[in-house]
C-alpha positions as CSV (number, residue, x, y, z in Angstrom):
1,M,150.3,-72.3,-141.8
2,A,147.2,-73.5,-143.7
3,N,145.1,-73.7,-140.5
4,K,146.1,-70.2,-139.6
5,I,145.0,-68.8,-143.0
6,T,141.7,-70.8,-142.8
7,Y,141.0,-69.6,-139.3
8,T,141.8,-66.0,-140.4
9,I,139.5,-66.1,-143.4
10,A,136.7,-67.8,-141.3
11,N,137.2,-65.2,-138.6
12,S,137.1,-62.3,-141.1
13,L,133.9,-63.6,-142.7
14,S,132.3,-64.0,-139.3
15,I,133.1,-60.4,-138.4
16,L,132.0,-59.2,-141.8
17,W,128.7,-61.0,-141.5
18,T,128.1,-59.7,-138.0
19,I,128.6,-56.1,-139.1
20,A,126.6,-56.5,-142.3
21,S,123.6,-58.1,-140.5
22,K,123.6,-55.3,-137.9
23,D,123.7,-52.6,-140.7
24,I,120.9,-54.4,-142.6
25,V,118.7,-54.5,-139.5
26,D,119.4,-50.8,-138.8
27,A,118.5,-49.9,-142.4
28,L,115.2,-51.8,-142.3
29,K,114.2,-49.8,-139.2
30,N,114.7,-46.5,-141.1
31,K,111.6,-45.3,-142.9
32,V,113.6,-43.4,-145.5
33,I,115.4,-46.5,-146.5
34,I,112.2,-48.5,-146.7
35,S,110.6,-45.8,-148.9
36,M,113.7,-45.8,-151.2
37,I,113.6,-49.6,-151.5
38,I,109.9,-49.5,-152.4
39,T,110.3,-46.6,-154.9
40,L,113.3,-48.3,-156.6
41,S,111.4,-51.5,-156.8
42,I,108.5,-49.8,-158.5
43,I,110.8,-48.0,-160.9
44,L,112.5,-51.2,-161.9
45,L,109.3,-53.3,-162.2
46,V,107.1,-50.9,-164.2
47,P,109.1,-51.2,-167.5
48,K,108.9,-55.0,-167.2
49,L,105.2,-55.1,-166.5
50,L,103.9,-52.5,-169.0
51,P,104.4,-54.7,-172.1
52,L,102.4,-57.5,-170.3
53,I,99.6,-55.1,-169.5
54,F,99.4,-53.5,-173.0
55,E,100.1,-56.7,-175.0
56,Q,98.1,-57.0,-178.2
57,G,96.5,-60.4,-178.9
58,Q,96.7,-60.0,-182.6
59,T,99.4,-58.8,-185.0
60,V,98.0,-56.1,-187.3
61,L,98.9,-56.7,-191.0
62,P,98.1,-53.9,-193.5
63,I,97.9,-55.3,-197.0
64,L,97.2,-54.0,-200.5
65,D,95.3,-56.6,-202.6
66,I,94.3,-55.3,-206.0
67,G,93.4,-58.6,-207.6
68,N,91.5,-60.4,-204.7
69,S,94.2,-63.0,-204.2
70,R,93.8,-66.3,-202.3
71,L,96.6,-65.3,-200.0
72,T,94.5,-62.4,-198.6
73,A,91.6,-64.8,-198.0
74,E,93.8,-67.2,-196.2
75,L,95.4,-64.5,-194.1
76,K,92.0,-63.3,-192.9
77,K,91.3,-66.9,-191.6
78,T,94.4,-66.8,-189.4
79,P,93.4,-66.0,-185.8
80,E,96.7,-64.5,-184.9
81,L,96.5,-61.8,-187.6
82,S,94.3,-58.8,-187.9
83,V,94.3,-58.1,-191.7
84,Q,93.7,-54.4,-192.6
85,Q,93.0,-54.2,-196.3
86,Q,94.1,-50.9,-197.8
87,R,92.5,-49.3,-200.8
88,S,95.6,-47.6,-202.3
89,E,99.3,-47.7,-202.2
90,Q,99.4,-44.4,-200.3
91,E,97.1,-45.8,-197.5
92,L,99.4,-48.9,-197.3
93,K,102.5,-46.6,-196.9
94,Q,100.8,-44.5,-194.3
95,A,99.7,-47.6,-192.3
96,L,103.2,-49.1,-192.4
97,C,104.9,-45.8,-191.5
98,S,102.5,-45.2,-188.6
99,A,103.3,-48.7,-187.3
100,L,107.0,-48.0,-187.4
101,F,106.9,-44.4,-186.2
102,P,103.8,-44.0,-183.9
103,G,102.6,-40.4,-183.7
104,R,104.0,-39.4,-187.1
105,R,101.8,-38.7,-190.1
């Protein structure tokens, strides 16, 4: 009984593989299918590649330093940060809001 089930499953998988491989070969011969595969690949890859293309090397950090603190001087020495010193609280709010909501003023 076990041999009969094993033989039936192996036979079914063999038939399934034969039909699938024939269909795959036929699909690759069709130009429409090839163009759909290429288009779908581009559509799926572009969102993954765009952040790599437009990646910023430094993090922009807007700060408001009224009293010339040592922290500001140390932050300016950090190569991973681009410190933008703001002159007023309103400029700081505007810089932070534009970072969170690009295109808004």
